[in-house]
MILO-972632 format. One line per 8 residues: their letters; for each residue x, y, z of C-alpha. Coordinates in pm, 1 decimal. Each point is the difference from the previous one (the first is absolute). Layout:
N
A = X,Y,Z; ...
//
This chain:
609
MFTSPAVP = 1082.0,1365.0,440.6; -207.1,-178.0,-260.2; 234.0,46.0,-294.9; 70.0,-159.1,-333.1; 315.3,-208.5,-30.9; 104.3,258.1,-261.5; 21.3,267.5,271.6; 168.4,-162.0,300.2
VMAGPKPP = -5.6,197.3,321.9; 218.6,-140.6,275.6; 163.8,175.6,289.3; 185.6,-321.1,81.2; -47.1,-376.9,-0.4; -311.5,-129.0,169.3; -33.3,-341.7,161.3; -181.6,-263.9,-204.3
VPVIPVDL = -369.1,-44.8,65.9; -60.5,-309.1,215.5; -142.6,-286.3,-203.0; -331.9,-112.6,146.7; -168.9,-307.6,-149.8; -296.3,91.4,-219.0; -251.0,-201.8,201.4; 113.9,172.8,320.0
RRRLFAAL = -31.8,340.5,-168.3; -359.5,-70.2,-89.8; -83.0,-123.4,347.2; 165.9,302.1,156.4; -184.7,240.3,-229.9; -334.1,-171.5,69.8; 69.6,21.5,373.2; 83.4,371.6,-19.0
VSATVLIA = -312.4,82.2,-199.7; -222.3,-218.7,220.8; 136.5,154.5,319.4; -58.7,348.6,-140.3; -358.2,-84.2,-92.9; -67.2,-151.0,343.2; 145.7,299.7,185.4; -195.2,248.9,-210.3
TALMVWTL = -322.9,-198.5,38.7; 48.2,-34.5,377.0; 51.8,375.5,26.9; -322.3,56.6,-192.4; -192.1,-233.6,230.9; 139.7,187.5,300.2; -94.7,333.0,-161.3; -359.7,-107.4,-58.1
SAGGFDGL = -53.8,-168.8,337.0; -49.3,324.5,196.4; -378.6,-35.6,14.4; -14.7,-376.0,-41.6; 63.4,-204.0,-313.5; -314.6,-58.3,-202.8; -81.4,-125.5,-347.8; 80.3,332.1,-164.8
DMLITVLF = 341.6,4.6,167.2; 62.9,-352.9,-124.5; -90.5,97.3,-356.2; 227.7,304.3,16.7; 282.2,-219.3,129.3; -44.6,-255.1,-278.5; 4.7,271.7,-266.6; 307.0,157.0,156.8
ALTVPFNA = 174.8,-338.0,6.3; -62.9,-31.8,-375.7; 186.0,326.3,-64.1; 308.4,-73.1,209.5; 178.4,-286.3,-185.0; 74.4,205.2,-309.7; 147.2,288.4,198.2; 198.4,-250.9,204.5
IGFWNGVI = 137.8,-173.6,-308.1; 101.7,333.5,-152.1; 159.3,104.6,327.5; 211.0,-313.0,39.7; 97.8,-4.6,-367.7; 129.1,354.6,46.5; 183.2,-82.6,321.5; 166.3,-307.9,-151.0
GFTLARQS = 96.9,189.7,-315.1; 151.5,283.2,205.7; 192.4,-249.5,214.4; 135.7,-181.5,-304.4; 109.7,328.9,-157.5; 181.2,93.8,320.3; 179.9,-334.8,11.2; 91.7,-44.6,-365.7
PDLARAIC = 125.0,232.3,-276.4; -177.5,-214.0,-259.6; -362.5,-90.4,65.1; -18.4,-225.1,-305.4; 281.0,-219.3,132.3; -143.5,5.4,351.6; -334.5,-129.3,-127.0; 116.3,-251.6,-260.0
PALADVND = 376.5,-39.4,-58.5; -54.1,-235.3,-294.9; -188.6,267.9,-196.5; 243.7,274.3,96.4; 300.7,-204.7,-117.7; -122.9,-57.9,-354.8; 276.4,34.0,-258.8; -99.2,309.7,-196.7
RSPISTST = 255.8,-77.5,-271.2; -113.5,-351.5,-83.4; -109.4,-52.8,-362.1; -371.5,-0.6,-72.6; -101.6,-332.1,-149.3; -378.8,21.5,30.3; -284.1,167.4,-184.4; -223.7,256.5,169.5
ALLSCIRN = -332.2,139.6,-116.7; -60.2,358.8,108.8; -378.4,39.2,30.3; -167.7,340.5,-6.9; -362.3,-60.6,101.6; -226.7,290.1,-96.2; -368.4,85.6,-22.4; -116.9,339.8,-128.4
EDPTTVGR = 325.8,166.7,106.5; 182.7,295.5,-152.2; 202.4,-158.1,-284.3; 252.1,284.9,5.0; 98.9,-73.0,359.5; 7.8,-376.2,-56.0; 218.2,35.6,-308.0; 230.6,252.4,168.2
NLDIMIEA = 69.8,-224.8,298.2; 56.6,-306.8,-216.5; 229.9,194.9,-231.6; 217.9,107.2,294.2; 26.3,-354.6,134.0; 67.5,-153.5,-342.0; 272.6,253.1,-74.3; 178.3,-78.4,326.6
LVAAGAAE = -31.7,-377.2,-47.0; 136.2,22.0,-355.6; 290.4,212.5,122.8; 70.0,-264.0,265.8; 32.2,-267.7,-270.0; -300.8,-199.9,118.8; -232.1,55.5,-296.6; 20.7,-354.3,-139.1
HIHVYVLS = -121.0,-140.4,332.8; -309.2,221.4,40.7; -319.5,39.3,-203.0; -259.8,269.1,71.9; -371.4,-82.2,-9.6; -260.3,274.8,21.3; -315.6,-179.7,114.3; -304.6,218.9,-48.5
DSDWPEVI = -352.1,-43.1,129.5; -105.7,344.9,-119.3; -354.0,49.1,-126.0; -20.0,376.9,-58.2; 25.8,56.7,-379.0; 208.4,318.9,28.3; 244.2,-173.3,237.5; 25.9,-308.4,-219.9
AAEEARIA = 96.4,203.9,-305.4; 257.1,202.6,192.9; 164.1,-298.4,170.2; 18.5,-198.4,-322.5; 179.6,290.1,-166.0; 232.9,63.2,296.0; 103.1,-362.1,48.5; 43.3,-48.8,-374.5
ALAEHWHG = 240.7,296.3,1.1; 181.2,-148.2,299.6; 34.0,-338.5,-171.1; 127.4,160.4,-319.2; 253.2,213.6,187.6; 151.2,-303.2,177.8; -36.3,-243.7,-288.8; 308.7,-218.9,-27.2
RMGVTYRR = 117.1,89.2,351.3; -282.4,-111.9,229.7; -327.0,-169.5,-82.4; -325.9,181.6,79.2; -334.0,-181.2,-35.3; -339.9,164.5,37.0; -316.6,-197.0,73.1; -347.8,127.0,82.3
RDDNPGFK = -288.8,-213.1,122.8; -348.2,93.4,-117.4; -132.4,-97.2,341.5; 177.3,-22.7,336.0; -108.6,-318.0,180.6; 197.5,-38.8,319.2; 106.3,365.9,-10.9; 377.8,41.2,51.4
AGNIRDFC = 50.0,-359.2,114.7; -184.0,-117.1,-310.9; 210.7,231.1,-213.8; 318.5,-160.6,134.5; -148.6,-350.4,-27.9; -70.3,66.9,-368.6; 365.9,96.1,-46.3; 106.7,-320.9,174.3
ERWGHRHD = -211.7,-210.0,-233.9; 127.2,177.3,-312.3; 364.9,69.6,69.3; 87.1,-123.5,348.3; 183.6,-310.0,-129.5; 253.5,225.9,-175.2; 133.1,159.0,318.9; 140.2,-92.5,338.0
FMLVLDAD = -115.4,306.7,193.4; -250.6,282.1,-30.5; 45.5,348.8,140.2; -349.2,129.9,77.0; -51.4,375.3,-37.4; -296.8,230.9,38.4; -67.3,289.4,-235.4; 177.8,243.3,236.0
SLMDADVI = 296.0,-226.2,83.4; 359.6,104.5,-56.4; 304.7,-209.4,86.1; 374.6,50.3,-21.9; 179.4,-238.1,-237.4; 257.0,-93.1,265.5; -278.2,-108.1,235.8; -174.0,-201.6,-272.1
LRMIRTLQ = 321.6,-180.6,-88.3; 82.0,-65.3,364.9; -343.3,-156.1,44.4; 53.6,-221.7,-304.2; 339.8,-112.7,126.6; -151.8,-67.0,341.4; -264.8,-235.0,-138.7; 265.4,-166.6,-215.6
QAPELGIL = 216.6,-70.4,304.6; -284.5,-84.2,241.3; -220.7,-269.1,-158.3; -207.1,-17.7,319.2; -132.6,352.7,-62.0; -339.8,28.2,-166.1; -76.7,372.9,41.8; 242.0,282.4,74.5
QTLMAGLP = -173.3,326.3,89.0; 180.7,334.6,0.5; -69.6,295.0,224.3; -177.0,285.8,-178.0; 40.2,372.7,50.8; -242.9,261.1,-124.2; 111.1,203.8,-298.9; 48.6,371.3,79.7
TTSAFARP = -326.0,188.9,-36.6; -137.1,353.7,6.0; -328.7,-118.5,149.5; -58.4,161.9,339.7; -190.8,-310.0,106.9; 263.1,-249.8,-113.5; 311.5,178.5,130.7; -45.9,-102.8,365.2
LQFGMRML = -87.3,-350.0,-121.2; 320.9,-28.0,-202.3; 201.8,134.5,293.3; -149.9,-236.2,256.0; 28.9,-298.1,-233.2; 365.4,77.5,-78.0; 88.4,45.9,366.9; -169.0,-318.1,118.9
MNGFTAGN = 41.9,-249.9,-279.1; 340.8,-151.9,74.4; -19.9,-18.5,378.6; -363.9,-110.5,15.0; 47.8,-260.3,-272.5; 319.7,-123.1,164.2; -189.1,-57.5,323.9; -271.3,-184.6,-189.3
AWWQQDVG = 248.0,-208.6,-200.8; 193.0,-91.0,317.1; -282.3,-227.3,113.7; -175.7,-78.7,-327.5; 317.7,-102.4,-186.3; -93.6,-248.7,-276.1; -377.2,65.8,31.1; 34.9,363.9,-95.5
PYWGHNAL = -206.6,256.3,-187.2; -96.8,24.3,-363.7; -161.1,330.9,-91.3; -89.9,-88.2,-357.8; 255.9,211.6,-183.8; 368.8,93.0,-7.4; 71.0,-363.7,81.2; 179.1,-284.1,-179.8
VRLRPFIE = -184.9,-333.2,-20.3; 126.7,-346.5,-95.2; -229.3,-99.2,-282.2; -15.9,-381.0,9.3; -134.7,-34.6,357.3; -218.8,305.3,-52.4; -161.4,-158.3,-306.8; -36.2,-340.2,164.9
HCDLPKLP = -112.5,101.1,348.3; -128.6,359.1,10.9; -311.0,-11.0,-215.8; -269.2,177.7,201.3; -336.0,-162.5,68.2; -321.1,165.9,-109.4; -206.9,37.4,314.7; -342.6,-163.9,-33.9
GRGPLSGW = -330.0,165.5,79.9; -144.4,344.6,-53.2; 72.1,336.7,153.6; 305.4,228.7,26.9; 219.3,-258.6,174.3; -49.4,-256.8,-275.7; 148.2,-34.9,-345.7; 353.9,93.8,-97.3
VLSHDQVE = 257.0,61.5,273.4; 61.0,374.2,-12.9; 301.4,46.4,230.3; 209.2,-276.1,-150.3; 344.6,66.5,146.6; -33.2,-136.4,355.6; -177.0,-310.8,-127.0; 266.4,-66.8,-262.9
AALMRRAG = 268.0,41.0,266.7; -180.3,-254.4,219.1; -30.1,-246.6,-289.0; 365.4,45.2,-95.4; 106.2,-74.3,358.3; -233.6,-301.0,9.4; 183.6,-132.1,-304.7; 324.0,5.7,200.7
FEVRVMLL = 154.4,320.8,-137.2; 106.0,293.9,213.0; -154.6,346.7,-20.5; 239.6,269.9,118.0; 47.5,374.9,-7.9; 325.7,154.4,-125.6; 109.6,277.4,234.3; 146.9,256.9,-237.1
ESGSWEEM = -108.1,353.8,76.5; 16.8,140.2,-350.8; -54.8,-124.1,-350.9; -374.5,-76.7,0.6; -275.4,260.6,-15.7; -372.3,53.8,-46.8; -229.9,302.2,-15.7; -207.8,110.6,297.6
PTTLTEYL = -371.0,89.2,-28.9; -11.7,376.4,-44.7; -327.0,75.5,181.0; -189.0,-122.6,304.2; -288.6,-119.6,-216.9; 232.4,-208.1,-219.5; 180.1,-136.9,305.3; -328.3,-104.0,159.5
RRDLRWCH = -122.1,-153.6,-325.0; 314.7,-212.6,-19.8; -31.2,-93.2,367.7; -358.7,-117.5,-46.2; 97.8,-213.3,-299.1; 256.1,-168.6,222.8; -262.8,-35.8,270.8; -234.4,-174.1,-243.1
GNMQYFRL = 269.6,-236.5,-125.3; 137.7,-76.7,343.7; -341.8,-82.3,141.9; -7.7,-293.7,-244.4; 283.1,-154.6,202.8; -257.7,-110.5,255.4; -102.5,-258.0,-259.6; 359.1,-110.6,-60.7
FGLPGLHP = 122.3,-69.7,354.0; -107.8,-360.8,-42.1; 218.4,-74.4,-302.7; 173.9,-329.5,84.5; 372.5,-20.9,67.4; 75.2,367.7,56.6; 291.9,90.8,223.6; -137.0,124.1,336.7
LSRVNLGL = 171.7,333.4,-49.7; -165.2,34.6,-341.5; -334.8,-22.9,176.9; 121.2,263.5,246.1; 91.0,230.0,-289.6; -342.6,-44.0,-156.8; -154.2,77.6,338.6; 209.5,313.4,42.1
ATGGFIGS = -103.9,121.0,-344.7; -367.6,-25.9,94.7; 39.9,93.5,365.0; 129.3,348.9,-62.6; -331.0,98.5,-158.8; -198.1,-181.1,268.7; 202.3,182.4,265.7; -71.4,344.4,-141.9
TAWVLLML = -369.9,-87.4,-22.7; 7.9,-112.1,363.9; 155.4,335.1,90.3; -292.2,187.4,-157.4; -250.1,-212.8,193.5; 205.6,56.5,314.2; -26.1,377.1,-37.7; -376.0,-29.2,-46.0
LFAVPLAF = -41.6,-217.8,308.8; 207.0,236.9,213.9; -261.1,264.6,-72.3; -270.5,-192.3,187.0; 134.8,10.7,358.0; 147.8,347.2,-47.4; -338.2,137.7,-94.3; -231.3,-176.7,248.1
DTGTVFHP = 196.6,-107.0,306.9; 29.4,279.4,257.3; 231.7,-197.5,229.9; 362.2,-102.1,-39.4; 43.2,-181.0,-328.5; 373.9,-56.9,-28.2; 295.4,-46.9,227.8; 214.1,293.2,-122.0
GPGLAVFA = 339.6,-154.0,82.8; -24.1,-320.0,-204.2; -198.0,192.2,-262.0; 298.3,229.8,-55.0; 224.1,-307.9,-5.9; -213.0,-152.6,-277.7; 20.5,324.5,-195.7; 378.3,28.6,47.5
LSMGMAFA = 56.1,-362.8,-94.9; -213.2,33.3,-313.7; 172.7,319.0,-111.4; 340.4,-142.7,84.0; -56.0,-309.4,-211.1; -132.9,209.4,-287.8; 289.8,246.1,-12.0; 297.6,-197.4,135.7
PKLAALAE = 98.1,-141.1,-344.2; 3.1,352.7,-146.9; 202.5,133.3,292.7; 246.7,-287.1,-29.9; 45.4,68.9,-371.5; 47.8,370.9,71.0; 260.4,-72.9,267.6; 193.4,-238.6,-223.2
VALHADAR = 16.6,250.7,-287.0; 74.1,295.5,229.0; 302.5,-177.7,145.2; 189.0,24.1,-330.5; 98.5,319.5,-180.1; -15.1,-173.4,-336.0; -358.4,-113.0,52.6; -108.5,342.0,126.4
ARFGGGLR = 143.9,158.7,-314.1; -184.0,-246.9,-223.9; -330.1,98.4,162.0; 71.3,371.5,-40.3; 183.8,73.8,327.4; -78.5,-27.2,368.5; -266.8,271.4,12.5; -194.4,-131.2,-300.1
LTVGALGD = 34.1,-353.1,134.8; -140.5,91.0,341.9; -281.6,219.2,-130.6; -84.1,-259.0,-264.4; -14.2,-282.8,255.3; -227.4,198.4,232.4; -217.3,98.3,-294.8; -18.5,-362.0,-113.5
MLFSMLMA = -123.3,-104.6,344.4; -265.2,272.8,-3.9; -100.3,-101.0,-351.3; -38.8,-365.4,101.8; -221.5,111.3,290.8; -220.0,189.0,-244.9; -21.1,-295.1,-238.9; -86.3,-264.5,260.8
PILAVGHA = -363.7,98.2,74.1; -76.9,73.7,-364.9; 130.7,-336.0,-115.7; -155.3,-187.3,292.2; -347.4,135.5,-75.2; 51.5,-83.5,-366.5; 94.2,-358.1,88.6; -296.9,-38.5,235.5
VFITRLVF = -249.1,127.7,-255.7; 149.3,-212.0,-276.2; 0.5,-321.4,205.7; -363.0,67.2,89.7; -77.9,34.6,-369.1; 181.6,-327.6,-71.2; -222.7,-171.8,253.9; -299.6,123.9,-198.9
GRAAVWGA = 144.8,-111.2,-332.6; 158.5,322.6,-130.4; 344.4,-24.9,-161.7; 284.4,238.4,-87.1; 59.7,131.2,-350.6; 341.9,-115.9,-123.4; 71.5,281.4,-244.2; 319.2,175.3,-106.3
QRRAVHWV = 167.1,237.9,241.7; 23.4,369.4,-77.8; 372.6,41.0,61.8; 61.1,358.8,-117.2; 3.3,285.8,248.8; -343.4,162.3,-12.8; -233.9,211.3,210.0; -298.6,-157.8,171.7
SPLTALRR = -283.9,248.3,32.4; -197.7,8.1,327.9; -306.5,-131.5,-180.6; 193.6,-292.5,-147.6; 154.2,-72.8,340.1; -343.7,7.5,164.0; -133.2,-257.7,-246.6; 273.1,-241.0,112.9
LWPQTLFG = 30.9,99.2,365.8; -357.1,71.0,106.8; -2.2,-301.7,238.7; 297.4,146.8,190.7; -163.6,343.5,4.2; -330.1,-134.9,129.5; 169.2,-221.7,257.2; 209.7,290.0,126.2
AIGVGWFA = -290.5,243.8,18.0; -216.2,-240.0,202.2; 285.6,-86.6,234.7; 109.6,357.3,67.9; -358.8,110.4,51.9; -68.2,-292.0,233.7; 297.1,69.7,224.5; -47.1,375.1,-3.1
YFSPPGAL = -364.2,-32.8,108.5; 21.2,-279.5,255.8; 350.3,20.1,139.5; 219.6,301.4,-83.3; 292.4,-128.3,214.2; -16.8,-332.1,-181.5; -7.2,184.2,-329.6; 334.6,159.4,78.2
FFSPFFAI = 162.0,-342.5,34.0; -183.8,-221.5,-249.2; -137.3,222.9,-271.6; 335.1,51.1,-182.6; -76.5,-333.8,-164.7; -340.1,127.6,-114.2; 123.0,353.8,-71.0; 270.4,-128.9,-234.4
ALLAVPIA = -257.7,-211.5,-183.5; -216.4,310.2,-25.8; 293.2,180.7,-166.7; 56.9,-270.0,-261.9; -128.5,211.2,-288.7; 212.3,311.4,65.7; 303.6,-221.6,69.3; -48.8,-178.7,-332.1
SLTSIPIL = -49.3,320.8,-195.0; 281.7,200.7,160.0; 260.7,-275.2,-29.3; -77.5,-37.3,-370.7; 77.6,363.3,-94.4; 285.0,-29.7,-255.4; 168.2,329.5,88.3; 18.5,-102.3,366.8
GRLLAQIG = 179.1,-319.8,-93.4; 248.7,186.2,-217.7; 67.4,242.2,285.0; 64.6,-286.0,242.8; 241.1,-157.1,-248.5; 172.2,335.6,-53.0; 67.3,54.4,370.4; 99.1,-364.2,42.9
LWRIPEET = -264.1,-107.2,250.1; -29.0,-379.6,4.4; 305.2,-27.6,-222.5; 131.2,-348.9,-71.9; 340.9,-123.5,-121.3; -133.5,-42.8,-354.4; -36.0,379.3,-10.3; 335.4,95.7,151.3
APAPAVAA = 208.9,-254.7,-190.4; -221.7,-179.6,-252.6; 110.5,-330.6,-146.8; 57.7,10.4,-377.8; -331.4,-173.3,-68.9; -189.8,256.2,210.0; 195.3,292.5,-144.9; -92.0,-118.8,-350.1
LHLPAVAV = -369.2,52.5,82.1; 52.4,378.8,32.0; -261.3,15.1,273.7; -120.8,345.6,108.3; 72.9,-82.6,366.6; 367.5,-40.9,-88.1; 12.1,289.1,-246.2; -136.0,263.2,241.6
QPCLPARV = 293.3,-28.3,238.8; 377.1,-24.5,-30.3; 123.2,-356.0,39.5; 297.5,-82.8,215.2; 305.0,-157.8,-163.1; -17.3,-372.5,-57.8; 282.1,-46.3,249.9; -179.1,194.9,272.2
GEAAQEAV = 6.3,-297.6,233.5; 374.1,-45.9,-24.6; 65.2,371.0,45.9; -222.1,20.1,305.7; 160.2,-305.6,153.4; 349.4,137.7,-60.1; -101.4,322.4,173.4; -120.6,-196.2,303.2
E = 319.0,-201.7,15.7
//
């Protein structure tokens, strides 16, 4: 099971995980992914060769081959994570013993800046989360080693006034116990990366580390202090990234997201960390960064030229990780299941808006592959960040091209046997990581209880898979349309997220999702008119896109989300046994249901034994 060290679950000693050299791990992983891509592509060629193999078949094959690597990588990450969990009771130690063996009682001798980076956010939420973290850090006796900086790029007058008042009250409340500094820039050159760079130039020399937070971030004091001690004891570490769980929500849209994220995060990330090791991920927040090499080596270039892929680097995190590794410092992920949280987008429209911002920023990486001296795996990570959006766009084009032979060719178009094999392989790769996570949790009574019991766990997992199937076409069409707009010089709007649970009216949803609706209507009509049998097999992709507006509106209904939270569908451990930091938020998703005792895991395990 993917558990926190605070909740050990062991039926008996497990053999140690075999130590495989890092270089061999990477070669083995590359071989597994490459073999999977080759097999899937060969099956597609066989499928299309029934009536000969022409130019259209070649184009379909190429597009299909672009979609496979990302499913294959996810599949093998899930398989490796599941295998590691089966072999070791402690994934953190299995992945990186040095990080797992950090002395959590060693004195703190360094100074850490806790950065809250905000832009037109709700000051009440920002202040609440910071207050909870400060209180816990003061209680832990670490106040003299930490200083809080609220770095604002806000430009809405009503938000500026409110955040100034809220942070001033926070600073006054903790005066004499922990320092709180507020700074607002009149302009925001460089966006978030520029915001942090400004901090580095003003105050970076005063501190050894910086803990980067987003407006919705929340972290447990014990995790923060463990991260600080880890960087103290491991001078080779440049960035230490935590796992992040979604905070409990009463959004009907976000509940399956929080469930799927919570189920997958430890095992999937463990599989990824097994082969990435010291060239790991940095997601831009809830991470501790060593300041001196960051200041000296991680200043981002301003991309020359005109157009949406020029100017300031928007998605800064992956680039900063690559530059930190180029400077000779490791970038690693800390495999602790609990203690680090973020909020999930509460509606489909907000989720898509965030996804397209990432798409815009990640597409700039095409201009950064050539940076000199990067670790080869850093280039791979930049490629994966861009390739996911390219792959979903290729999938949309693939669906469109499939419509041509189905509509006009009256003879045999596909070999059915290999065609079914392609379908089974694609679905297997897509859902195997979720099934592995479900199996690992279901094997332990303690874990089942933390997710609301066996029935809720099973229904929630099946519902999460259905939900991901519904999201895939909607997001893919959104990516394809957005990338097309980028080609023609149109950019994303990097505004503040609307984080509160709210209803999206059908008209509002249509304004954002009309490309999906139009795409779906044309596709369904095409198949229904030219090839009804083909429509039965292929048009689910188009039909789901056609339903984007009702899906967005229905999943945003507040009362539906509260009902789902009340009955415990897509329940997560933070709802059944919330950590003190989460409990202090008094979230509606936790309040609407009875919470299990804090020692639920121990009680369940004792019952099993």
